[in-house]
C-alpha positions in Angstrom: 26.4 85.3 16.3 26.7 83.2 13.2 25.1 84.3 10.0 22.4 81.8 8.9 23.2 82.7 5.3 26.9 81.8 5.5 28.4 78.3 5.9 30.4 77.8 9.1 33.2 75.7 7.6 34.5 74.9 11.1 31.6 72.5 11.5 32.7 70.3 8.6 34.1 66.9 9.3 37.9 66.7 9.2 37.7 64.6 6.1 35.6 67.2 4.3 38.0 70.0 5.3 40.8 67.9 4.0 39.1 67.6 0.6 38.7 71.3 0.4 42.5 71.7 1.2 43.7 69.1 -1.4 46.1 70.2 -4.1 44.5 70.5 -7.5 44.8 67.3 -9.5 43.2 65.1 -12.1 42.6 61.4 -11.7 44.1 59.6 -14.7 45.1 56.0 -15.2 44.7 55.2 -11.5 46.9 58.1 -10.3 46.5 61.7 -9.1 48.2 64.0 -11.6 49.0 67.5 -10.4 48.2 70.6 -12.4 49.7 74.0 -12.5 46.6 75.5 -14.0 43.8 75.9 -11.5 40.2 77.1 -11.1 38.7 78.4 -7.8 36.2 76.5 -5.7 33.6 79.0 -4.6 31.2 78.6 -1.7 27.8 79.8 -3.0 26.6 80.8 0.4 29.4 83.5 0.7 30.8 83.9 -2.7 34.2 83.3 -1.2 36.9 80.9 -2.5 37.3 77.8 -0.3 39.6 75.7 -2.5 41.0 74.9 -6.0 40.6 72.4 -8.7 42.8 71.6 -11.7 42.1 73.2 -15.0 42.6 70.6 -17.7 42.4 70.7 -21.4 43.2 68.6 -24.5 46.4 67.2 -23.1 44.8 65.8 -20.0 41.8 64.5 -21.9 44.1 62.8 -24.4 45.9 61.0 -21.5 42.7 60.0 -19.8 41.2 58.6 -23.0 44.4 56.7 -23.8 44.2 55.2 -20.2 40.5 54.3 -20.6 41.2 52.6 -24.0 44.1 50.6 -22.5 41.9 49.5 -19.6 39.1 48.5 -21.9 41.3 45.9 -23.5 43.3 44.9 -20.4 42.6 41.5 -18.9 42.3 43.2 -15.5 39.0 44.6 -16.7 38.0 43.0 -20.0 38.4 39.4 -18.7 37.2 39.6 -15.1 33.7 38.4 -15.9 30.2 39.7 -14.8 30.3 38.5 -11.2 33.5 40.3 -10.6 32.1 43.5 -12.1 29.1 43.1 -9.9 31.3 42.7 -6.8 33.3 45.8 -7.7 30.2 48.0 -8.1 28.8 46.7 -4.9 32.0 47.5 -3.1 31.7 51.0 -4.5 28.1 51.2 -3.1 29.4 50.2 0.3 32.1 52.9 0.2 29.7 55.6 -0.8 27.4 54.7 2.0 30.2 54.7 4.5 31.4 58.1 3.3 27.9 59.6 2.7 28.1 62.2 5.5 31.4 63.6 4.2 30.2 63.4 0.6 27.1 65.3 1.5 29.1 68.1 3.2 31.4 68.4 0.2 28.4 68.6 -2.1 26.6 71.2 0.0 29.7 73.5 0.3 30.5 73.1 -3.4 26.9 73.4 -4.8 24.9 75.2 -2.1 22.2 72.5 -1.9 20.7 71.9 1.6 22.3 69.1 3.6 19.2 67.0 3.7 19.0 67.1 -0.1 22.7 66.3 -0.4 22.6 63.4 1.9 19.3 61.7 1.0 18.3 62.2 -2.7 21.8 62.9 -3.9 24.4 60.7 -2.1 22.2 57.9 -0.9 20.2 58.1 -4.1 23.4 57.6 -6.0 24.3 54.6 -4.0 20.9 53.1 -5.1 21.8 53.8 -8.7 25.0 51.8 -8.5 23.2 49.1 -6.5 20.7 48.7 -9.3 23.2 48.5 -12.0 25.4 46.1 -10.0 22.8 43.5 -10.8 23.0 43.9 -14.6 26.4 42.4 -15.6 25.1 38.9 -15.1 21.9 39.6 -17.1 23.6 40.9 -20.3 22.8 38.4 -23.0 22.3 38.1 -26.7 19.7 36.0 -28.6 19.9 32.7 -30.4 17.6 31.7 -33.3 17.1 29.1 -36.0 17.9 30.6 -39.4 16.4 29.5 -42.7 19.1 29.9 -45.3 18.9 29.9 -49.1 17.6 26.6 -50.6 20.2 23.9 -50.6 22.7 26.0 -48.6 22.5 23.8 -45.5 21.5 24.4 -41.9 22.3 27.6 -40.1 22.2 29.0 -36.6 22.3 32.7 -35.7 23.0 34.5 -32.5 23.8 38.0 -31.2 26.5 39.1 -28.8 26.5 42.1 -26.6 29.7 43.9 -25.8 30.8 47.2 -24.3 30.6 50.1 -26.7 34.0 51.4 -25.6 35.1 54.5 -23.8 32.3 56.6 -22.5 32.9 60.4 -22.2 30.5 61.6 -19.5 29.9 65.3 -19.0 27.7 66.2 -16.0 26.1 69.5 -14.8 26.5 71.4 -11.6 23.0 71.1 -10.2 23.3 67.5 -8.6 26.8 66.6 -9.7 27.3 63.4 -7.7 24.0 61.9 -8.7 24.4 62.9 -12.3 27.8 61.2 -12.3 26.2 58.0 -11.0 23.6 58.1 -13.8 26.5 58.1 -16.4 29.0 55.9 -14.6 26.9 53.0 -13.2 25.4 51.7 -16.5 28.8 52.1 -18.2 30.6 50.1 -15.6 27.9 47.4 -15.6 28.3 47.1 -19.4 32.0 46.7 -19.1 32.9 50.2 -20.6 35.5 52.5 -19.3 34.8 56.2 -18.5 36.3 59.6 -18.7 34.3 62.0 -16.5 34.3 65.8 -17.0 32.4 67.4 -14.1 31.1 70.9 -14.2 33.8 73.5 -13.3 31.5 75.0 -10.7 31.1 71.6 -8.8 33.9 69.2 -9.3 34.8 68.2 -5.7 32.4 65.2 -5.3 33.6 63.7 -8.6 37.1 63.8 -7.4 36.1 62.1 -4.1 34.2 59.6 -6.2 37.5 58.8 -8.0 39.1 58.1 -4.6 36.3 55.7 -3.7 36.6 53.9 -7.1 40.3 53.4 -6.4 39.6 52.1 -2.9 37.0 49.7 -4.3 39.7 48.0 -6.4 38.7 49.0 -9.9 41.7 48.5 -12.3 43.6 51.6 -13.3 42.2 53.5 -16.2 38.6 52.2 -15.9 37.5 55.5 -14.4 39.2 58.8 -15.0 38.3 62.4 -14.0 39.5 65.5 -15.8 38.4 68.8 -14.3 38.2 72.1 -16.2 36.1 74.4 -18.3 33.7 73.2 -21.0 35.4 74.9 -23.9 38.8 73.3 -23.1 38.2 70.0 -21.4 34.6 69.3 -22.4 35.2 70.2 -26.1 38.3 68.0 -26.2 36.4 65.0 -24.8 33.5 65.3 -27.2 35.9 65.6 -30.2 38.3 62.9 -29.2 38.4 60.0 -31.7 39.1 57.5 -28.9 35.7 58.1 -27.2 32.9 55.8 -28.5 30.0 57.4 -26.7 29.2 60.8 -25.2 26.7 61.0 -22.3 25.8 64.6 -21.5 23.3 66.4 -19.2 23.1 70.1 -19.4 21.8 73.0 -21.5 20.0 72.6 -24.8 22.5 75.0 -26.5 25.5 72.9 -25.5 23.6 69.7 -26.2 22.9 70.8 -29.8 26.6 71.4 -30.3 27.6 68.1 -28.8 25.0 66.4 -31.0 26.4 68.1 -34.1 30.0 67.0 -33.3 28.9 63.4 -32.4 26.9 63.1 -35.6 29.8 64.2 -37.7 32.0 61.6 -36.0 29.3 58.9 -36.0 29.7 58.7 -32.2 26.9 57.4 -30.0 25.4 60.1 -27.8 22.8 60.5 -25.1 21.6 64.0 -24.3 19.4 65.0 -21.4 18.8 68.7 -21.9 16.7 71.6 -20.7 13.1 71.6 -19.5 10.1 73.9 -19.0 8.0 71.3 -17.4 4.2 71.9 -17.0 2.1 71.1 -13.9 -1.6 70.6 -14.5 -3.7 71.2 -11.4 -7.4 70.3 -12.0 -10.2 71.4 -9.7 -10.8 67.8 -8.4 -7.3 67.6 -7.0 -6.5 67.5 -3.2 -5.1 71.0 -2.7 -3.6 70.1 0.6 -1.3 67.7 -1.4 -1.1 69.5 -4.7 -0.1 73.0 -3.5 3.0 71.9 -1.5 3.7 69.3 -4.1 3.8 71.9 -6.9 5.8 74.3 -4.7 8.4 71.6 -3.9 8.7 70.7 -7.5 10.1 74.2 -8.3 11.6 75.4 -5.1 13.6 72.2 -4.2 17.3 72.7 -4.7 16.4 76.4 -5.5 14.8 75.3 -8.8 18.0 73.9 -10.1 16.5 70.6 -11.3 16.0 69.6 -14.9 12.5 68.3 -14.4 11.4 71.2 -12.1 7.7 72.1 -12.6 8.2 75.7 -13.6 4.8 76.2 -15.4 1.8 75.7 -13.2 -1.6 75.6 -15.0 -4.6 75.9 -12.6 -8.2 75.3 -13.4 -10.1 78.6 -13.2 -12.4 77.9 -10.3 -9.5 77.3 -7.9 -7.0 79.7 -9.4 -7.2 82.4 -6.8 -7.1 80.0 -3.9 -4.1 78.2 -5.3 -2.1 81.4 -5.9 -2.8 82.5 -2.4 -1.8 79.2 -0.9 1.4 79.1 -3.0 2.4 82.6 -1.9 1.9 81.6 1.8 3.9 78.4 1.2 6.8 80.3 -0.4 6.8 82.8 2.4 7.1 80.0 5.0 10.1 78.2 3.5 13.3 78.1 5.5 16.1 79.7 3.5 19.8 79.8 4.4 23.2 78.2 4.2 22.8 74.5 3.3 24.8 73.0 6.1 22.1 73.9 8.6 19.8 70.9 9.0 16.7 73.2 9.1 17.2 74.8 5.7 14.9 73.8 2.9 16.4 76.0 0.2 20.0 77.2 -0.2 21.6 79.6 -2.7 22.0 79.3 -6.4 25.3 77.8 -7.6 27.1 80.8 -8.8 27.1 84.6 -9.3 26.3 84.1 -13.0 23.3 81.9 -12.2 22.0 84.4 -9.7 22.3 87.2 -12.3 20.5 85.1 -14.9 17.6 84.3 -12.6 17.2 87.8 -11.2 17.3 89.1 -14.8 14.3 87.0 -15.7 12.4 88.2 -12.6 13.2 91.9 -13.3 12.1 91.6 -16.9 8.9 89.7 -15.9 8.1 92.3 -13.2 8.4 95.1 -15.8 6.1 93.4 -18.3 2.5 94.6 -18.6 0.0 92.5 -16.6 2.6 90.5 -14.7 3.0 90.4 -10.9 5.9 88.9 -9.1 5.1 87.5 -5.6 8.2 86.9 -3.4 8.6 84.3 -0.7 10.8 84.2 2.3 13.4 87.0 2.3 17.1 86.3 1.8 20.5 87.9 2.5 21.4 89.7 -0.7 25.0 90.5 0.4 27.7 88.1 -0.6 26.1 84.8 -1.3 24.0 83.8 -4.3 20.6 83.6 -2.7 17.3 84.4 -4.6 14.0 84.5 -2.8 11.4 82.0 -4.2 9.1 83.8 -6.7 5.7 83.3 -8.1 4.9 85.1 -11.4 1.2 85.6 -12.4 -0.3 87.3 -15.4 2.4 86.4 -17.9 1.5 86.0 -21.5 2.1 82.5 -22.9 4.6 83.9 -25.5 6.5 85.8 -22.8 10.1 85.1 -22.1 9.3 83.8 -18.6 6.8 81.4 -20.1 9.1 80.0 -22.9 12.6 80.0 -21.5 14.2 77.7 -18.9 15.0 79.9 -15.9 16.6 77.1 -13.8 15.9 78.9 -10.5 13.1 79.1 -7.9 10.6 80.8 -10.2 7.1 79.5 -10.7 4.9 80.9 -13.4 1.2 80.4 -12.8 -1.6 80.4 -15.5 -5.3 79.8 -15.6 -7.1 77.3 -17.8 -10.8 76.4 -18.3 -10.9 72.8 -19.4 -8.8 69.7 -20.1 -8.3 70.4 -23.8 -7.0 73.9 -23.1 -4.7 72.6 -20.4 -3.2 70.0 -22.8 -2.7 72.6 -25.5 -1.0 75.0 -23.2 1.2 72.3 -21.6 2.4 70.9 -25.0 3.0 74.4 -26.4 6.7 74.4 -25.6 10.0 73.7 -27.3 10.8 71.4 -24.4 9.4 68.0 -23.5 11.2 66.6 -20.4 8.6 66.0 -17.8 5.0 66.9 -16.7 2.8 66.6 -13.6 -0.9 66.0 -13.2 -2.9 66.7 -10.1 -6.3 65.2 -10.3 -8.6 62.7 -8.6 -10.1 61.4 -11.9 -8.2 58.3 -13.0 -9.8 58.5 -16.5 -8.6 62.0 -16.9 -5.2 61.1 -15.6 -4.9 58.3 -18.3 -6.0 60.5 -21.1 -3.8 63.5 -20.2 -0.7 61.4 -19.4 -0.9 59.8 -22.9 -1.4 63.1 -24.6 1.5 65.0 -22.9 4.5 65.4 -25.1 7.3 64.6 -22.7 9.5 61.8 -21.4 8.1 61.5 -17.9 4.7 62.1 -16.3 4.1 62.4 -12.5 0.6 61.9 -11.1 -0.4 63.3 -7.7 3.2 63.4 -6.5 6.2 65.7 -6.7 8.3 63.0 -8.3 11.8 61.5 -7.9 14.1 59.4 -10.1 14.0 55.7 -9.7 17.0 53.7 -11.0 14.9 51.2 -12.9 12.8 53.8 -14.7 14.3 55.7 -17.6 14.8 59.5 -17.5 15.0 61.6 -20.7 13.0 64.0 -22.9 11.7 64.8 -26.3 12.0 67.8 -28.5 14.6 70.3 -27.2 14.9 68.3 -24.0 17.2 65.9 -25.8 17.1 62.2 -26.8 18.3 58.9 -25.4 17.7 57.8 -21.8 19.5 57.8 -18.4 18.6 55.1 -15.9 16.7 51.9 -16.5 17.6 49.2 -19.0 17.8 51.9 -21.8 20.8 53.5 -20.2 22.6 50.1 -20.1 21.7 49.3 -23.7 23.2 52.6 -24.8 26.5 51.4 -23.4 26.4 48.2 -25.4 26.9 47.2 -29.0 25.4 44.2 -30.8 27.1 41.8 -33.1 25.4 39.2 -35.3 27.0 35.8 -35.7 25.7 33.5 -38.5 27.1 29.9 -38.5 26.7 27.2 -41.1 26.3 23.9 -39.3 
């Protein structure tokens, strides 16, 4: 009998099995470059090695950046025009959709996410990101204006030009790797930039398959390059490289601060989407039949490994006990197991290190005075990186579990009395990525949404990213935006031209 907490790799499509068996290589200047240094690919459901990736460093990054800079100036890319860029991106969309099932399997085995999440929000959601940005190349334009010059100097006209910023160094995390790559790559390609992508060492397989699809789509060599490896070697080299014009990073606040320091010293453009400790405000006029599963989904989806996960739930006093009881029952009802099963809602965490981090938070919270840890559906503790969903009650607002990003299926629940207290508690955080309001009072919704110190507010829904709406945070959650027009603008530079007639 098969173990529901272990992936049965024999069920994979032949193409997915082939990707697991591929020899480690980087994708640089339109070619696969083999590597003698490797890192293991670990299946989070079992903790067992299922493949290898190349372990690159400064030499590989240097070659990739050189290729990207050459492509940036080549007529095959620089002179093809906006319609051709649109057609190339749309061809990539078509290839992603045609290969979505295989991409989803690769993402599930590499990351541990459930197959439904890999296929829908991740792979098909990524196709929508590329589709949205495919429409932008023909819309990029400067401005023209009449200029009043100095007296007697003559007539002048002025206009601005928009051009690609240059080579974009993209560094993406392990939680939703294919989608995060789309957030970086799509606006850069639409703007006419070239890209060097450094995926997380824990989840690099889908980035490599993406390179294969970019190649099939017909992009010129060097436009898109992938260097796999560890952050201190490959990532550090990419951030420090003088040939990179912009860094786009999603990941931890600590790493983001270091990247910001390096980029600032080198006067390099940078966009940072960092950690979160997002509050959820549940008022007593909310529909609990919607709010409770919505709040639970916000933190338990993808095992809590989502930047905007609602990890702090504030509940108005009169409904607090009922909400906690409902949440506990919901957590106990969740289907947990290996992600390839179509019936699984929540899979394992991505790595042994992440499991140890999350369980450490829970153990310390459970030992704290006044805290109670309520556990959801049981998991197989042997081998894989599973953690049962947890609800923490009674924690102080200055406790570690209340202040730090856990990045796991851990929901801390607190009581509040009125709107002013709810807002004060929600904003009392170093982070400012997202927030959620559950309320039937539209006046309250408008007041609270305006007062919340964050980059995104969800109202009466669990939320999802939409390509046309920007994503990004405030405070220790970073600066700059992914998605929307803002992401495109960050990949462009503006030049002013002043003409005497």
